[in-house]
C-alpha positions in Angstrom: 44.4 87.5 39.3 47.3 85.2 40.5 45.3 84.2 43.6 42.0 83.0 41.2 44.5 81.2 38.9 46.5 79.5 42.0 43.0 78.7 43.4 41.6 77.2 40.2 44.5 75.1 39.8 44.3 73.3 43.2 40.3 72.7 42.4 41.6 70.9 38.7 44.4 69.0 40.8 41.8 68.1 43.4 39.4 66.8 40.3 42.2 65.1 39.1 42.9 63.0 42.2 39.3 62.4 42.8 39.0 61.0 39.2 42.5 58.8 40.1 40.8 57.3 43.4 37.6 56.5 41.8 39.5 54.3 39.5 41.7 52.7 42.4 38.4 52.6 44.8 34.8 52.3 44.3 32.8 55.4 45.4 29.7 55.2 47.3 27.8 58.4 46.7 25.4 57.9 49.1 27.8 57.3 52.2 29.8 59.9 50.5 32.8 57.0 51.0 35.4 55.3 49.2 35.3 51.2 49.4 38.5 49.3 50.8 38.1 46.1 49.5 39.7 42.7 51.2 39.7 39.4 50.0 40.3 36.7 52.9 40.0 33.0 52.3 39.2 32.6 56.1 38.0 34.5 59.2 41.2 33.6 60.6 43.6 35.6 58.5 42.1 38.6 59.8 44.4 37.6 63.0 47.9 36.5 63.7 48.2 32.9 63.0 51.2 32.7 65.2 49.7 34.0 68.2 48.4 30.9 70.1 46.1 33.1 72.3 42.2 32.1 72.0 40.6 34.2 69.3 39.5 36.8 71.7 42.7 37.9 72.6 44.8 37.0 69.4 46.1 40.0 67.6 45.3 41.3 64.5 46.9 40.1 61.0 49.4 42.9 60.8 49.1 42.7 56.9 45.4 43.3 56.8 46.3 46.6 58.8 48.9 47.5 56.9 47.0 47.0 53.7 43.9 48.9 55.1 46.1 51.8 56.4 48.0 52.0 53.2 44.8 52.4 51.4 43.1 54.6 53.9 46.4 57.0 53.6 45.7 57.5 49.8 42.1 58.7 50.5 41.3 62.4 51.6 40.4 63.0 55.1 37.2 64.8 54.0 35.9 61.3 52.6 34.5 58.3 54.5 35.9 54.8 54.1 34.1 51.5 53.8 35.9 48.3 54.3 34.3 45.6 52.6 35.6 42.3 53.3 34.8 39.0 51.3 35.8 35.2 53.2 36.2 32.8 50.3 36.0 29.4 51.8 34.7 29.8 55.5 31.0 29.2 56.0 29.2 32.2 58.3 30.3 32.6 61.8 28.8 35.2 63.6 30.9 35.0 66.3 34.0 35.1 64.4 32.8 37.9 62.1 31.7 39.7 65.5 35.4 39.5 67.0 37.2 40.4 63.6 34.9 43.3 63.6 35.6 44.3 67.3 39.2 43.4 66.8 39.6 46.0 64.0 37.9 48.9 65.6 39.5 48.0 69.0 43.0 48.6 67.2 41.8 51.8 65.6 40.4 53.1 68.5 43.4 52.3 70.1 45.6 54.0 67.5 43.3 57.0 68.0 43.6 57.2 71.6 47.2 57.0 71.4 47.7 59.9 68.8 45.4 62.0 70.8 47.7 61.5 74.1 50.4 62.6 72.0 48.6 65.6 71.1 47.6 66.4 74.7 51.7 66.1 75.7 52.7 67.9 72.9 50.0 70.9 74.0 51.2 70.4 77.8 55.1 70.9 76.6 54.2 73.8 75.0 52.2 75.7 77.8 55.4 74.7 79.7 57.7 76.6 77.7 55.3 79.5 77.3 55.7 79.5 81.3 59.2 79.6 81.3 59.2 82.2 78.5 57.1 84.4 81.0 59.5 83.7 83.7 63.0 84.1 82.0 61.3 87.4 79.7 60.1 88.9 83.2 63.7 88.2 85.0 65.5 89.7 82.0 63.7 93.0 82.4 63.9 93.4 86.0 67.4 91.8 86.7 68.9 95.1 86.1 67.2 96.3 89.6 67.1 93.5 91.2 70.9 92.8 90.9 72.0 96.4 91.6 69.7 96.9 94.9 70.1 93.2 96.1 73.7 92.7 95.3 75.1 96.0 94.3 76.4 94.6 90.9 77.5 96.7 88.2 74.9 96.4 85.4 77.4 97.4 82.9 79.8 94.7 83.5 80.6 92.5 81.1 79.7 89.1 82.8 76.6 90.5 84.1 75.4 91.9 80.5 76.3 88.3 79.2 74.2 86.7 81.7 71.6 89.0 81.0 71.5 88.3 77.0 71.6 84.7 77.9 68.3 84.9 80.2 66.7 87.0 77.3 67.9 84.4 74.6 66.9 81.6 76.0 63.3 83.0 76.9 62.9 83.6 73.3 64.0 80.1 72.3 61.5 78.4 74.8 58.6 80.8 73.3 59.6 79.7 69.7 59.7 75.9 70.6 55.8 76.5 71.7 55.1 78.0 68.8 56.8 74.8 66.9 55.2 72.5 69.5 51.8 74.2 68.8 52.0 74.3 65.0 54.7 72.3 62.8 54.7 69.5 65.7 51.0 69.3 66.7 50.0 69.2 63.1 51.4 65.4 62.3 49.4 64.0 65.7 46.2 65.5 64.6 46.5 64.0 61.0 47.0 60.8 62.6 44.3 61.4 65.2 42.0 62.0 62.6 43.3 59.1 60.2 42.6 56.7 62.7 39.2 57.7 64.1 37.8 57.7 60.5 38.9 53.8 60.4 37.4 53.4 63.5 34.2 54.8 62.2 34.0 52.8 59.2 31.5 50.6 57.9 32.5 47.2 58.1 30.9 44.7 55.6 31.2 41.2 55.4 30.5 38.6 52.5 30.8 35.0 52.1 29.7 32.0 49.8 26.7 31.2 52.6 25.3 34.6 53.5 24.4 37.7 52.4 26.3 40.9 52.9 26.5 42.1 56.5 27.2 45.7 57.6 28.6 46.7 61.3 25.6 49.0 60.7 22.1 47.7 59.9 22.2 48.8 56.6 22.3 46.9 53.0 24.7 47.3 50.5 25.9 44.4 48.4 29.2 45.3 46.3 31.4 42.8 44.1 35.0 42.1 44.5 37.9 42.6 42.7 40.7 43.2 44.7 42.9 41.0 47.1 45.5 42.0 49.5 48.7 42.7 47.9 51.6 40.8 49.2 54.3 42.3 51.3 
């Protein structure tokens, strides 16, 4: 009974959160996606204005990136995301729009690959700890006969027993670190990896006063605007 009660409470909590999100963000049933809306004056607002490099090499505006990340963090990873961007003052520019879209996708792809690299590093470290555990555990079990036969050491001496126990404890420490690395430490990196993978694969829609909405994929979807980037 307690199991079903807990499960019902979790389902009820999930429904409440979905209702809250649907008040904060519009939801597209067709795409199973929440819609994150941005309202910018210019295409150039997507980029860092302090950066004097050409548009093709400019960094993204960190306020825009942070806003998208903050909104995405609110939304469960089992839902998709649509980035709906309104350019209020600039006339339509295919070149600037393409560069802005590529800038966003390249940034999210970089972050995805970065966390993928961290995941691989944690796996390699855990595998190394497992190898060290096997070596030390084997040594702790075989050291008695090795010490007696090779060095004629008294296996009952306090110093030898302390040394043996140290090896045994060390082996279990390495095993514990391997388990922690593959579970507790690995999970946050995997969540970040999925987080940025979803953003990289997000549908991007641009609007401005002189042109119909344009998608990152060849689909038509027109959406109203009611939200601007919050100030930081």
